[in-house]
BAFI-3210 file (N, C-alpha, C; in Angstrom, 3 decimals, decimal comma, padded with zeros to 6 digits):
// residues 216
n [1|2|3|4|5|6|7|8|9|10|11|12|13|14|15|16|17|18|19|20|21|22|23|24|25|26|27|28|29|30|31|32|33|34|35|36|37|38|39|40|41|42|43|44|45|46|47|48|49|50|51|52|53|54|55|56|57|58|59|60|61|62|63|64|65|66|67|68|69|70|71|72|73|74|75|76|77|78|79|80|81|82|83|84|85|86|87|88|89|90|91|92|93|94|95|96|97|98|99|100|101|102|103|104|105|106|107|108|109|110|111|112|113|114|115|116|117|118|119|120|121|122|123|124|125|126|127|128|129|130|131|132|133|134|135|136|137|138|139|140|141|142|143|144|145|146|147|148|149|150|151|152|153|154|155|156|157|158|159|160|161|162|163|164|165|166|167|168|169|170|171|172|173|174|175|176|177|178|179|180|181|182|183|184|185|186|187|188|189|190|191|192|193|194|195|196|197|198|199|200|201|202|203|204|205|206|207|208|209|210|211|212|213|214|215|216]
n.u [251,294|250,479|249,559|247,434|246,341|245,510|243,635|241,725|240,894|239,771|237,626|236,070|235,384|233,869|231,704|230,666|229,912|227,901|225,970|225,284|224,153|221,932|220,544|220,046|218,021|216,018|215,518|213,695|211,317|211,389|212,479|211,990|209,062|208,644|210,236|208,893|206,486|207,538|208,315|205,805|204,722|205,898|208,584|208,667|208,520|206,405|205,402|205,263|207,513|210,300|212,798|213,922|214,648|213,558|213,522|216,276|217,104|215,636|216,775|219,408|218,969|217,832|219,817|221,888|220,606|220,271|222,859|223,572|223,637|225,641|227,865|227,967|228,567|231,028|232,524|232,717|234,054|236,489|237,356|237,769|239,788|241,860|242,271|243,220|245,463|245,399|245,264|244,222|243,892|243,437|240,883|239,318|239,614|238,413|235,838|235,060|235,035|233,021|230,809|230,460|229,697|227,433|225,813|224,854|221,861|220,732|222,316|223,511|221,772|220,362|220,070|218,815|221,288|222,961|222,183|222,599|225,399|226,689|225,285|226,123|228,823|228,576|227,593|229,763|231,696|230,587|230,564|233,326|234,355|233,115|234,302|236,866|239,574|239,928|241,797|244,337|245,936|246,328|247,042|248,019|247,025|245,044|243,264|242,489|241,125|239,073|237,703|236,867|235,139|233,098|232,029|230,796|228,965|227,389|226,330|224,808|222,999|221,571|220,306|218,411|216,799|213,889|214,206|215,959|216,552|216,012|214,508|212,019|209,949|208,542|206,963|205,347|203,542|204,730|206,411|205,045|204,971|206,103|208,722|209,780|209,854|211,847|214,078|214,209|214,937|217,535|218,831|218,639|220,405|222,815|222,879|223,474|226,129|227,263|227,033|228,646|231,182|231,529|231,615|233,793|235,933|235,952|236,642|239,219|240,516|240,432|241,971|244,501|245,078|245,267|247,489|249,418|249,493|250,382|252,937|254,404]
n.v [-012,125|-008,726|-006,252|-004,590|-006,056|-008,399|-007,312|-006,410|-008,832|-010,053|-008,308|-008,687|-011,386|-011,282|-009,712|-011,381|-013,549|-012,410|-011,705|-014,253|-015,341|-013,707|-014,446|-017,071|-016,827|-015,378|-017,208|-019,046|-017,919|-017,063|-019,093|-021,720|-022,141|-022,366|-024,578|-026,591|-026,649|-027,555|-030,166|-031,213|-031,251|-033,413|-033,167|-031,516|-028,633|-025,655|-025,620|-028,235|-029,579|-031,781|-030,754|-027,516|-024,016|-022,718|-024,763|-025,215|-022,687|-022,594|-024,784|-023,925|-021,727|-023,099|-024,959|-023,199|-021,892|-024,018|-024,438|-021,995|-021,006|-022,584|-022,018|-019,266|-018,950|-020,270|-018,559|-016,278|-017,369|-018,100|-015,546|-014,460|-016,188|-015,636|-012,955|-013,111|-014,592|-017,450|-021,099|-021,562|-023,301|-026,042|-025,612|-025,038|-027,480|-029,372|-028,332|-028,695|-031,511|-032,078|-030,772|-032,294|-034,761|-033,884|-033,244|-035,598|-037,016|-039,389|-040,337|-040,256|-043,446|-044,035|-046,291|-047,345|-047,803|-045,863|-043,368|-043,964|-044,438|-042,131|-040,081|-040,527|-039,864|-037,122|-036,235|-036,930|-035,222|-032,720|-032,770|-033,108|-030,764|-028,740|-029,284|-028,402|-026,505|-022,915|-020,995|-018,679|-018,391|-018,538|-020,026|-020,165|-022,574|-023,395|-021,260|-021,546|-024,018|-023,308|-021,421|-023,076|-024,739|-022,950|-022,608|-025,093|-025,091|-022,981|-024,072|-026,189|-024,748|-023,408|-025,589|-026,427|-024,263|-022,344|-021,787|-023,678|-027,012|-029,153|-028,187|-027,040|-025,541|-023,481|-024,638|-026,969|-028,875|-030,101|-032,046|-034,397|-035,600|-038,327|-038,172|-035,891|-036,711|-038,703|-037,170|-035,519|-037,349|-038,204|-035,726|-034,961|-036,731|-035,871|-033,459|-034,230|-035,045|-032,561|-031,202|-032,916|-032,616|-029,873|-029,603|-031,286|-030,031|-027,650|-028,605|-029,625|-027,233|-025,917|-027,674|-027,559|-024,877|-024,889|-026,531|-024,967|-022,884|-024,147|-024,888|-022,621]
n.w [012,263|012,073|014,553|013,722|011,575|012,936|014,670|012,845|011,749|014,003|014,485|012,150|012,471|014,822|013,915|011,890|013,473|015,102|013,156|012,209|014,528|014,847|012,553|013,234|015,111|013,706|011,727|012,692|012,062|009,414|007,924|008,999|008,854|006,032|005,489|006,878|005,424|003,022|003,706|004,277|001,749|000,695|-000,009|-002,240|-004,431|-004,434|-006,973|-007,570|-008,355|-008,032|-007,922|-008,308|-008,893|-006,659|-004,759|-004,469|-003,496|-001,135|000,186|000,607|002,323|004,493|005,330|006,022|008,117|009,945|010,776|011,728|014,416|015,697|014,028|014,351|017,106|017,063|015,412|017,048|019,240|018,021|017,327|019,874|020,732|018,889|019,470|022,124|021,741|021,962|021,727|018,797|016,570|017,560|018,679|016,422|015,096|016,888|016,953|014,292|014,038|015,895|014,731|012,435|013,568|014,927|012,806|011,806|011,552|012,609|014,604|017,993|018,421|021,086|023,926|027,176|028,436|027,421|028,529|031,174|031,340|030,113|031,321|033,914|033,614|033,146|035,643|037,284|036,202|036,846|039,699|040,192|039,079|040,616|043,001|042,836|044,125|044,444|042,021|041,302|039,167|035,688|032,518|029,030|027,959|029,827|029,628|026,980|027,074|028,817|027,265|025,174|026,590|027,176|024,651|024,163|026,257|025,379|023,006|024,053|025,582|023,595|022,397|024,319|024,693|023,648|020,936|019,900|018,485|020,195|022,347|021,295|022,327|021,279|019,380|020,384|019,435|017,295|018,228|018,432|015,978|013,927|012,612|013,792|016,435|016,400|015,717|017,961|019,932|019,122|019,089|021,754|022,853|021,758|023,004|025,609|025,250|024,635|027,079|028,577|027,330|027,791|030,642|031,146|029,801|031,224|033,739|033,159|032,527|035,017|036,588|035,349|035,794|038,583|038,970|037,789|039,593|041,945|041,197|041,242]
ca.u [250,264|250,648|248,448|246,301|245,735|244,823|242,460|240,733|240,376|238,905|236,399|235,267|234,853|232,787|230,563|230,092|229,255|226,653|225,010|224,819|223,276|220,664|219,862|219,595|216,731|215,044|215,194|212,501|210,134|211,489|212,973|211,331|207,721|208,763|210,799|207,814|205,589|208,264|208,200|204,409|204,467|206,646|209,873|208,492|208,282|205,000|205,021|205,182|208,761|211,192|213,961|213,948|215,387|212,991|213,987|217,686|217,182|215,135|217,737|220,543|218,507|217,587|221,093|222,569|219,919|220,529|224,214|223,858|224,018|226,947|228,898|228,049|229,330|232,406|233,189|233,026|235,082|237,754|237,752|238,319|241,045|242,862|242,552|243,988|246,606|245,247|245,483|243,031|243,759|242,715|239,475|238,685|239,587|237,403|234,529|234,749|234,677|231,722|229,772|230,210|228,914|226,137|225,037|224,326|220,569|220,332|223,296|223,433|220,447|220,710|219,178|218,983|222,697|223,604|221,906|223,219|226,853|227,116|224,712|227,034|230,010|228,228|227,527|231,134|232,351|230,047|231,058|234,767|234,600|232,703|235,181|238,189|239,879|240,133|243,152|244,525|246,865|245,884|248,000|247,417|246,274|243,843|242,319|241,946|240,152|237,923|236,965|236,213|234,013|232,013|231,401|229,896|227,850|226,516|225,610|223,806|221,975|220,731|219,503|217,307|215,926|212,748|214,587|216,749|215,820|215,597|213,468|210,770|208,896|207,719|206,053|205,291|202,743|205,567|207,106|204,239|205,137|207,096|210,070|210,231|210,154|213,145|215,103|214,306|215,669|218,954|219,375|218,788|221,633|223,922|222,868|224,214|227,551|227,687|227,243|229,793|232,392|231,649|232,073|235,127|236,894|236,024|237,420|240,618|241,028|240,639|243,073|245,756|245,323|245,689|248,851|250,292|249,623|251,186|254,314|255,090]
ca.v [-011,151|-007,482|-005,955|-004,047|-007,155|-009,259|-006,585|-006,426|-010,201|-010,251|-007,534|-009,365|-012,613|-010,898|-009,274|-012,574|-014,316|-011,748|-011,842|-015,636|-015,542|-013,040|-015,303|-018,268|-016,494|-015,007|-018,382|-019,700|-017,255|-016,847|-020,308|-022,930|-022,381|-022,849|-025,932|-027,493|-026,814|-028,376|-031,551|-031,626|-031,491|-034,591|-032,799|-030,874|-027,198|-025,290|-025,946|-029,680|-030,120|-032,344|-029,870|-026,316|-022,922|-022,446|-025,818|-024,941|-021,501|-022,979|-025,681|-023,115|-020,983|-024,011|-025,494|-022,101|-021,660|-025,138|-024,314|-020,593|-020,771|-023,197|-021,260|-017,950|-019,087|-020,619|-017,353|-015,417|-018,062|-017,950|-014,146|-014,313|-016,928|-014,874|-011,729|-013,420|-015,417|-018,787|-022,178|-021,482|-024,456|-027,152|-025,259|-025,220|-028,909|-030,015|-027,840|-029,329|-032,907|-032,123|-030,387|-033,458|-035,714|-033,253|-033,184|-036,923|-036,966|-040,647|-040,739|-041,673|-044,018|-044,581|-047,056|-046,967|-047,826|-044,613|-042,325|-044,367|-044,263|-040,758|-039,260|-040,672|-039,064|-035,711|-035,987|-036,972|-033,988|-031,595|-032,871|-032,874|-029,345|-027,934|-029,606|-027,843|-025,294|-021,745|-020,761|-017,315|-018,414|-019,182|-019,961|-020,189|-023,824|-023,384|-020,291|-022,138|-025,028|-022,606|-020,843|-024,189|-025,194|-021,991|-022,874|-026,231|-024,645|-022,172|-024,978|-026,904|-023,770|-023,195|-026,774|-026,589|-023,093|-022,459|-021,669|-024,819|-028,158|-030,056|-027,577|-026,962|-024,987|-022,585|-025,458|-028,281|-029,841|-030,788|-033,161|-035,609|-036,178|-039,416|-037,750|-034,943|-037,465|-039,350|-036,131|-035,074|-038,360|-038,140|-034,430|-034,946|-037,473|-034,964|-032,454|-034,794|-034,967|-031,168|-030,922|-033,700|-031,949|-028,567|-029,769|-031,897|-028,986|-026,715|-029,286|-029,645|-025,870|-025,636|-028,498|-027,017|-023,621|-025,202|-027,041|-023,827|-022,120|-024,916|-024,997|-021,337]
ca.w [011,893|012,795|015,457|012,968|010,843|013,884|015,152|011,766|011,663|015,167|014,266|011,125|013,047|015,737|013,115|011,260|014,518|015,513|012,059|012,197|015,678|014,520|011,571|013,945|015,742|012,672|010,922|013,225|011,518|007,965|007,276|009,495|008,284|004,660|005,526|007,295|004,278|002,050|004,154|004,148|000,323|000,291|-000,582|-003,550|-004,398|-004,591|-008,346|-007,692|-008,874|-007,027|-007,828|-009,140|-008,255|-005,335|-003,854|-004,201|-002,646|000,183|000,818|001,071|003,499|005,604|005,814|006,702|009,389|010,853|011,306|012,022|015,810|015,951|013,325|014,959|018,348|016,709|014,912|018,189|020,023|017,296|017,477|021,232|020,785|018,135|020,218|023,326|021,346|022,512|020,764|017,945|015,670|018,198|018,840|015,123|014,814|017,720|016,508|013,005|014,313|016,554|013,779|011,576|014,360|015,216|011,569|011,474|012,254|013,242|015,612|018,318|018,656|022,401|024,783|028,594|028,812|027,009|029,523|032,431|031,261|029,863|032,390|035,055|033,326|033,347|037,092|037,802|035,784|037,626|041,075|040,192|038,814|041,762|044,130|042,608|044,889|043,582|041,527|040,844|038,046|034,453|031,424|027,707|027,777|030,663|029,073|025,760|027,484|029,376|026,149|024,474|027,414|027,001|023,354|024,317|027,098|024,530|022,108|024,840|025,955|022,416|022,148|025,252|024,713|022,756|019,528|019,482|017,958|021,251|023,174|020,534|023,169|020,480|018,581|021,055|018,691|016,318|018,862|018,306|014,654|013,968|012,272|014,809|017,656|016,207|015,780|019,347|020,686|018,787|019,486|023,211|023,141|021,443|024,058|026,745|024,914|024,737|028,498|029,020|026,841|028,442|032,025|031,130|029,434|032,347|034,773|032,731|032,665|036,437|037,085|034,822|036,507|039,939|038,897|037,497|040,844|042,908|040,729|041,389]
c.u [250,456|249,390|247,226|245,578|244,971|243,551|241,354|240,080|239,410|237,574|235,484|234,645|233,710|231,534|229,875|229,341|227,925|225,590|224,442|223,872|221,918|219,859|219,337|218,236|215,677|214,625|213,983|211,223|210,183|211,965|212,173|209,929|207,768|209,309|209,735|206,831|206,237|208,171|206,780|204,030|205,253|207,965|209,777|208,229|206,783|204,494|204,914|206,433|209,609|212,458|213,800|214,669|214,866|213,428|215,450|217,845|216,718|216,107|218,924|220,156|218,375|218,883|221,868|221,939|220,230|221,905|224,512|224,296|225,402|228,070|229,066|228,852|230,789|233,179|233,595|234,111|236,446|238,267|238,391|239,680|242,163|243,257|243,467|245,199|246,567|245,508|244,239|242,823|243,073|241,225|238,728|238,567|238,508|236,004|234,109|234,309|233,283|230,596|229,441|229,347|227,509|225,228|224,397|223,018|220,201|221,301|223,326|221,980|220,508|219,627|219,401|220,447|223,385|223,414|222,535|224,709|227,228|226,482|225,571|228,298|229,754|228,209|228,912|231,874|231,893|230,604|232,546|235,089|234,255|233,562|236,571|238,420|240,121|241,591|243,251|245,430|246,232|246,983|247,259|246,554|244,981|242,808|241,703|240,866|238,896|237,054|236,224|235,015|232,824|231,279|230,418|228,720|226,860|225,694|224,509|222,661|221,019|219,800|218,274|216,393|214,830|213,092|215,322|215,899|215,320|214,446|212,108|209,637|208,012|206,684|205,939|204,490|203,580|206,259|206,345|204,385|206,252|208,516|210,630|210,608|211,527|214,276|215,302|215,118|217,164|219,577|219,525|220,035|222,860|224,021|223,646|225,714|228,064|227,931|228,460|231,099|232,613|232,203|233,480|236,200|237,061|236,842|238,897|241,263|241,348|241,825|244,424|246,099|245,839|247,122|249,841|250,524|250,533|252,647|255,088|255,713]
c.v [-009,882|-007,176|-005,456|-005,152|-008,083|-008,595|-006,569|-007,807|-010,485|-009,534|-008,214|-010,648|-012,316|-010,492|-010,459|-013,413|-013,723|-011,880|-013,258|-015,911|-014,872|-013,889|-016,574|-018,034|-016,208|-016,214|-019,143|-019,128|-017,112|-018,086|-021,537|-023,145|-022,927|-024,265|-026,948|-027,718|-027,696|-029,853|-032,068|-031,891|-032,690|-034,275|-032,200|-029,381|-026,922|-025,611|-027,450|-030,337|-030,683|-031,513|-028,721|-025,228|-022,643|-023,498|-025,579|-023,766|-021,832|-023,880|-024,904|-022,344|-021,892|-024,542|-024,421|-021,835|-022,755|-025,037|-022,912|-020,363|-021,323|-022,420|-019,866|-017,971|-019,391|-019,398|-016,436|-016,044|-017,930|-016,522|-013,907|-015,004|-016,188|-013,619|-011,992|-014,305|-016,800|-019,826|-022,304|-022,730|-025,647|-026,858|-025,477|-026,707|-029,639|-029,603|-028,504|-030,773|-032,986|-031,744|-031,530|-034,483|-035,174|-033,275|-034,519|-037,110|-038,230|-041,125|-039,748|-042,136|-044,755|-045,476|-046,630|-046,917|-046,506|-043,542|-042,668|-044,064|-042,793|-039,770|-039,330|-039,866|-037,576|-035,374|-035,993|-035,685|-032,785|-031,607|-032,562|-031,401|-028,488|-028,187|-029,011|-026,611|-024,122|-021,592|-019,346|-017,247|-019,134|-019,064|-020,114|-021,436|-023,798|-022,402|-020,796|-023,161|-024,377|-022,017|-021,933|-024,700|-024,251|-022,212|-024,033|-025,895|-023,818|-023,057|-025,722|-025,977|-023,526|-024,379|-026,835|-025,372|-023,243|-022,413|-022,904|-026,017|-029,092|-029,489|-027,581|-026,383|-024,009|-023,352|-026,847|-029,313|-030,634|-032,007|-034,472|-036,274|-037,219|-038,947|-036,805|-035,671|-038,117|-038,338|-035,656|-036,057|-038,258|-036,814|-034,338|-035,701|-036,613|-033,852|-032,953|-034,746|-033,535|-030,776|-031,676|-033,037|-030,628|-028,699|-030,371|-030,870|-027,970|-027,310|-029,304|-028,276|-025,546|-026,418|-027,968|-025,703|-023,888|-025,715|-025,904|-023,009|-022,832|-025,016|-023,703|-021,217]
c.w [012,711|013,596|014,713|012,203|011,757|014,398|014,105|011,648|012,811|014,977|013,254|011,660|014,010|014,960|012,447|012,286|014,935|014,430|012,000|013,361|015,459|013,541|012,223|014,593|014,682|011,841|011,405|012,616|009,996|007,215|007,689|008,930|006,860|004,597|005,925|006,153|003,207|002,417|003,984|002,690|-000,201|-000,374|-001,965|-003,369|-004,545|-005,999|-008,577|-008,214|-007,736|-006,874|-008,811|-008,360|-006,848|-004,321|-003,482|-003,253|-001,230|000,923|001,383|002,329|004,717|006,195|006,574|008,060|010,396|011,504|011,846|013,465|016,095|015,285|013,912|016,248|018,044|016,213|016,068|019,058|019,337|017,412|018,842|021,337|020,061|018,901|021,409|023,048|022,010|021,412|019,882|017,101|016,331|018,382|017,525|014,785|015,587|017,271|015,202|013,206|014,943|015,609|012,824|012,319|014,635|013,990|011,203|012,226|013,015|014,317|016,761|018,457|019,993|022,993|026,217|029,017|028,516|028,085|030,866|032,423|031,139|030,838|033,637|034,857|033,559|034,835|037,716|037,447|036,582|039,042|041,143|039,974|040,020|042,994|043,987|043,485|043,957|043,188|040,984|039,618|036,858|033,414|030,103|027,489|028,568|030,131|027,765|026,094|028,050|028,269|025,373|025,268|027,281|025,681|023,454|025,228|026,278|023,603|022,846|025,249|024,803|022,186|023,050|025,307|023,664|021,293|019,016|019,092|019,048|022,067|022,515|021,368|022,406|019,667|019,206|020,287|017,695|016,911|018,708|016,948|014,678|013,685|013,323|016,096|017,567|016,314|017,211|020,183|020,408|019,212|021,000|023,627|022,857|022,482|025,269|026,485|025,056|026,188|029,031|028,587|027,576|029,856|032,065|030,791|030,561|033,487|034,416|032,866|034,112|036,997|036,615|035,527|037,913|039,951|038,620|038,757|041,814|042,500|040,897|042,769]
res [m|d|y|t|g|r|e|r|k|v|t|l|l|y|m|a|g|i|l|l|l|v|y|a|i|l|g|n|y|v|v|l|p|g|y|i|r|f|l|e|r|g|g|r|s|e|a|g|n|s|f|d|v|s|v|l|f|g|a|v|k|t|v|l|w|m|y|s|f|q|l|g|v|l|a|i|v|i|a|r|s|v|r|d|r|l|h|t|t|p|i|i|g|i|a|t|i|w|l|v|a|w|s|w|p|s|l|p|a|p|g|p|w|f|y|l|v|f|g|g|f|v|l|v|g|i|v|a|m|l|s|q|p|p|s|e|t|t|n|r|v|s|r|t|l|f|l|a|s|l|a|f|f|a|a|a|t|w|e|v|c|g|f|g|s|t|g|r|m|l|h|p|e|q|a|a|r|p|m|a|h|k|i|l|v|t|q|s|s|k|l|m|f|e|f|l|f|a|w|s|l|l|l|a|s|a|m|i|s|r|r|a|t|s|s|q]
***
């Protein structure tokens, strides 16, 4: 790809990412209220139909909103990867696999063992990362891993903030509803995975950078 073509692609990806992130915030006010009313009507439109144009339009808006933050961050991460000539394909592959897993509302359904095991992994990753000596050398692989870790940190940040599905700080009364409670449990588990992946990728990036420095 020539420089002009790559620059154009990067610009379009950045613009798409920013638009998706804006929609992720606005959706809390223009999409979420309608979705809640739809659920309260038992999955029917205002006209009482189980499926019509309004239901289809609402479904498209809702699905786009549910994925808007993740896709927006991914678009910006891909733009950065293309701009810096990093390993873009693995980033897209990992993101696709995670989005599929993230989309499954009932998984995981954890018990105490889950938080003990994966919470321990998170703590090990944090301690190992913070124990790494500084490195002045980076290569393409380490920078790719670092960029991927930022994507997972961004996803986890969104989940726990007031706009994300786990935080629900803007609508705390919704957490008491049976369906909302189940979603909060499964999403909090996915949140732990996001932190685990983020810290692990950051650790791998730091270790590869340190090895590159020592080999010089």
